[in-house]
N, C-alpha and C positions, 0 to 999 in steps of 0.2 A: 504494500500500500504506500502511496506517495506521502511524504511527510509535509509537503507544502499545503497551505490552506486552500480549500475550495470555496470559502465564504465569499470572496470578491466576485467569483464567477456566478455563484448562486444568486447573490444580491443583484448583479447586473441583469441576468436573465429573468429573474423573478419580477423585477421592476418593469422590464419590457413586456413580459407576458401579462402583467397586471394591467398595463395600458391597453393591450389587446382585449382583455376581458371587459374592461370598462367601455370600450368602443362597441363590443357586441351587445352588452346590456343596454347601452344608450340607443343603439340602432333598433333593438326590439321594442323599446318603449316609444321611440319616435314613430316607427312604422305601425305600431298598435297591432301586432300579430295576435290573433285570437288563441292559437294553440301552441304558444311558445313557452308554456310553463316548464316543461322539462329542460328546454334549452336555457332559459334564464335561471332556473334553479341550479343546474350543473355549472353554469358560468359564474353564478354568484358564489357557490361553494369554492370554485377554483380561485376566485378573486380574494376571498377571505383567507384561503390557504396560502396564496402567494403573498398577501400582506404579512401573514405570520412568518413566512419564510424570509421575506425581506428584513423584518424586524430582528429575527433571531440571527440571521447572517451578519447584520450590522453589529449586534451586540457581541457576537462571537469574535469579531475583529477588534472590538474596543475593550474587551475584558482583559484584565491583567492576570487572572487565574487561568492557567493553561488547561486544566481539567474541565473547568466550566466552559471554556471556549470550545473545546472538543465536543462536549455534550450539546451545547447550543448549535454547533455546526451540524451535528448528526440529526438533531430534531428538525433543523431547517431543511436538510436534505430530504428527509422523509415527507415533510409538508410539501416540498417542491414536487416530489414524485407523485403524491396523491393528486396534487393540482394538475399535473400533466395528464393523469388519467381522466380527470374531469374535463379537461380541455379536449382530449381525444374523443370522449363521448359526445361532446357538443359538436365537434367536427363531423362525426359520423351522422348525427341527426340532421345537421344542416346539409351535408353533401348528398345524402341519399333521400332527402325529403321524407323521413320516416314519420313525421308528425302531420303530413298533409293529408 
């Protein structure tokens, strides 16, 4: 396992994907889709997880305690992974018109 920190990469990618999720949520609200509840639910969950991932990644970079930093980084990684699964579900629903 690499000894260098993944937190800066997770923070950067999480913040970018958080912007993507917010655009999707805003588009759904502006377009007033009737059957978009699954899409906006999964996107909302992903946005919350990405926010948590951003926060924990930032805190892991700023902490002075190495063990705490590693724990925060691990939790941020898992939150990021679950958020990616939620985004993937959203993409499948949108791409294949499964809710139409």
